[in-house]
C-alpha positions as a LaTeX table, in Angstrom:
\begin{tabular}{lrrr}
\hline
Residue & $x$ (\AA) & $y$ (\AA) & $z$ (\AA) \\
\hline
Met1 & 0.00 & 0.00 & 0.00 \\
Asn2 & 1.38 & 3.44 & $-0.79$ \\
Leu3 & 1.09 & 6.60 & 1.31 \\
Asn4 & $-1.45$ & 8.34 & $-0.93$ \\
Tyr5 & $-3.81$ & 5.39 & $-0.84$ \\
Phe6 & $-3.43$ & 5.21 & 2.96 \\
Lys7 & $-4.25$ & 8.93 & 3.29 \\
Asp8 & $-7.36$ & 8.47 & 1.12 \\
Cys9 & $-8.54$ & 5.59 & 3.31 \\
Leu10 & $-7.81$ & 7.54 & 6.49 \\
Phe11 & $-9.77$ & 10.51 & 5.15 \\
Asp12 & $-12.76$ & 8.27 & 4.41 \\
Leu13 & $-12.58$ & 6.70 & 7.86 \\
Ile14 & $-12.42$ & 10.05 & 9.64 \\
Asn15 & $-15.14$ & 11.51 & 7.44 \\
Glu16 & $-17.55$ & 8.70 & 8.36 \\
Trp17 & $-16.86$ & 8.92 & 12.13 \\
Asp18 & $-20.05$ & 10.61 & 13.37 \\
Ser19 & $-19.19$ & 10.68 & 17.08 \\
Leu20 & $-16.28$ & 13.10 & 16.51 \\
Asp21 & $-18.67$ & 15.89 & 15.44 \\
Ile22 & $-16.31$ & 17.03 & 12.66 \\
Thr23 & $-17.04$ & 20.30 & 10.90 \\
Asp24 & $-14.11$ & 20.33 & 8.46 \\
Ile25 & $-11.36$ & 18.07 & 7.14 \\
Glu26 & $-8.51$ & 19.43 & 5.06 \\
Val27 & $-5.88$ & 17.29 & 3.37 \\
Gln28 & $-2.55$ & 18.87 & 2.52 \\
Asp29 & $-0.97$ & 16.40 & 0.10 \\
Arg30 & 2.37 & 18.18 & $-0.15$ \\
Ser31 & 2.96 & 18.07 & 3.61 \\
Asp32 & 1.15 & 14.72 & 4.06 \\
Thr33 & $-1.09$ & 16.13 & 6.78 \\
Ile34 & $-4.80$ & 15.97 & 7.55 \\
Thr35 & $-6.27$ & 18.85 & 9.57 \\
Ile36 & $-9.53$ & 18.15 & 11.40 \\
Thr37 & $-11.80$ & 20.80 & 12.93 \\
Val38 & $-14.52$ & 19.72 & 15.36 \\
Arg39 & $-17.69$ & 21.55 & 16.40 \\
Asp40 & $-16.24$ & 23.02 & 19.63 \\
Gly41 & $-13.52$ & 24.77 & 17.59 \\
Ser42 & $-10.68$ & 22.39 & 18.42 \\
Ile43 & $-8.30$ & 21.71 & 15.54 \\
Phe44 & $-6.17$ & 18.57 & 15.24 \\
Glu45 & $-3.50$ & 17.66 & 12.72 \\
Ile46 & $-2.46$ & 14.17 & 11.69 \\
Lys47 & 0.92 & 13.79 & 10.01 \\
Cys48 & 1.19 & 10.73 & 7.76 \\
Lys49 & 4.56 & 9.17 & 7.06 \\
Ala50 & 5.32 & 5.89 & 5.34 \\
Ile51 & 7.93 & 3.94 & 7.27 \\
Tyr52 & 7.86 & 1.08 & 4.77 \\
Glu53 & 5.74 & 0.57 & 1.65 \\
Tyr54 & 5.27 & $-3.05$ & 0.62 \\
Ser55 & 5.32 & $-3.53$ & $-3.14$ \\
Asn56 & 4.89 & $-6.34$ & $-5.65$ \\
Ser57 & 8.66 & $-6.46$ & $-6.14$ \\
Asp58 & 8.96 & $-7.25$ & $-2.40$ \\
Ala59 & 6.51 & $-10.11$ & $-2.85$ \\
Glu60 & 8.59 & $-11.48$ & $-5.73$ \\
Lys61 & 11.76 & $-11.31$ & $-3.62$ \\
Asn62 & 10.04 & $-13.08$ & $-0.73$ \\
Ser63 & 8.68 & $-15.83$ & $-2.98$ \\
Arg64 & 12.23 & $-16.57$ & $-4.16$ \\
Leu65 & 13.56 & $-16.61$ & $-0.60$ \\
Phe66 & 10.68 & $-18.61$ & 0.88 \\
Pro67 & 9.22 & $-20.89$ & $-1.82$ \\
\hline
\end{tabular}
């Protein structure tokens, strides 16, 4: 999974979370952050960072190492 796909999924998850009483969600793709404003005026920021992105080439390497 790559970072952009993860951010999209995280946005959808946050957007559907009714109990948070969210009034606004902003995604800043260049800085990989999601800013969330809730009804009481509080603002939170989530910074997304990929530590490791698994890819198909990794799967091919693993299949050769562990048949």
